[in-house]
N, C-alpha and C positions, 0 to 999 in steps of 0.2 A: 139815300143811296146807302149810308154806313148801316143802316139795319138790314137792307139788303145781303150787304157783304158778309156780314155776320150770319146770315142766314146760310151762306154758300159755305162758310167757315164751319158752321155745325153740319152742314151736309158731307163736308170734306169727313168729318168726325165720324158720322154714322156709316159713310162708305169703308173707313177704315176699319170700323168694327164688325162690317161685315166681310170684309178679306179676311181678317184674323179669324172669323169663325168658320169660312171655308177652309182656308188653311188649317186649321186643328181639327177638321173632321178628319175621322179614321176612315181607313178601309171599311167598308160594309161588312156585314157579316151578321150571320144568325144569332151568335151569342150578344151582339153588340145593338140589337133593336132600339132598344130604349134611349141609347146615346145617339144613335144615327137622328131617331127622331126629333130629340132635343135641338140639337144644331138646326135642324131644319127649320123646326118651327120658332127659334130664336132668329133664325135669318127670315123668315117671312114675317115676323114682328117688326125688324128693323127695315123690311123693304115698305112696309106699310106706313113706319114713322118719316121714312123717306119720302113717300107719296105728299104725306100731310105738308112736310115741309115743302116741296114743289108748289103746293096750292099756294101755301103762305108767300114764298116767292112770286108767284104770279099776281098773285093781290096787291104787292106793293110794287107800284109803278110809279118812281123816281127818276129822273135822268142821271144824278149825280155828275160829280166831277170826273174829269179824265182818269186821274189816277185811282179813283175808286174801280171804275170800269176795267181800267188795267189789272188792278186786282181780282176782280171777278173773272176775268177771263184767266188770269193765272190760275185760279181755284177749280174754274170749269175744265180746265187742261188737267188737272191733278185728277178730279174724279172719273175722267176719261181714262186717265193712265190706271187707277184703282179699280176701275169697272174692268178693263181690258184684261187685267190679272186676273181678277175673279172670275171671269168667264172662263179663261184657261183653267184654272182649278174645278170649276163645275164642271167642265165639258170632259176633263180627265174623270171626275167621281161619275159621270154619266157613263163612261166608257168602261168602268170599272163594274157599274150596276148591270150593264148591259152584257158583259163577261159571266156575272154571276147568275142572270137572268137564263143564259145559254146554258151553262151548267145544270139548272134545275130544269129546264126543259130536255137535254139530255137524260138525266134520270127519270123523268117520265116516261120519256121515249123506251129506257130500257126497263121500266116497269110493267110494260107492256107485255113484254115477252118473259116476265116472271109470275103472269097470273099463274093462278091454278089450273090444271087440264080439267076440262069436264065439258058439258053442254053449253054449245054457243061460244066456245073459246077460239075454236079452230085449231085446237091440238088435240091429236088423236092417238092414244095410247096403245089402244088394245083392238083391233077389228075383230069381229067375229064373223066366222066364216060361215 
């Protein structure tokens, strides 16, 4: 069980790193696309690492003492709190990306009206009588 508690402590560390990454991510923008993709890539790597750790935890199946189980309960509670904070941050990022996407769509709609006039454009400049 001590091994199991150590795995949970390691998971808390990984979750803290994920939270720090989510907090340090900047507001999305065109000029920062490489930075944006880097933090997302790093976050995906940490998620994969955490999933592997969960498999290790599932593989260890020893009952342990009451003190160790209490420690694990505390660690799981801490992981849940960190996850909740991270979800809030990522949902905010999602809203920012949604707003950016709306701006892009509005720009595309505006471009429809800026098409050069001519055949098939629906814009008639000079009617012959």
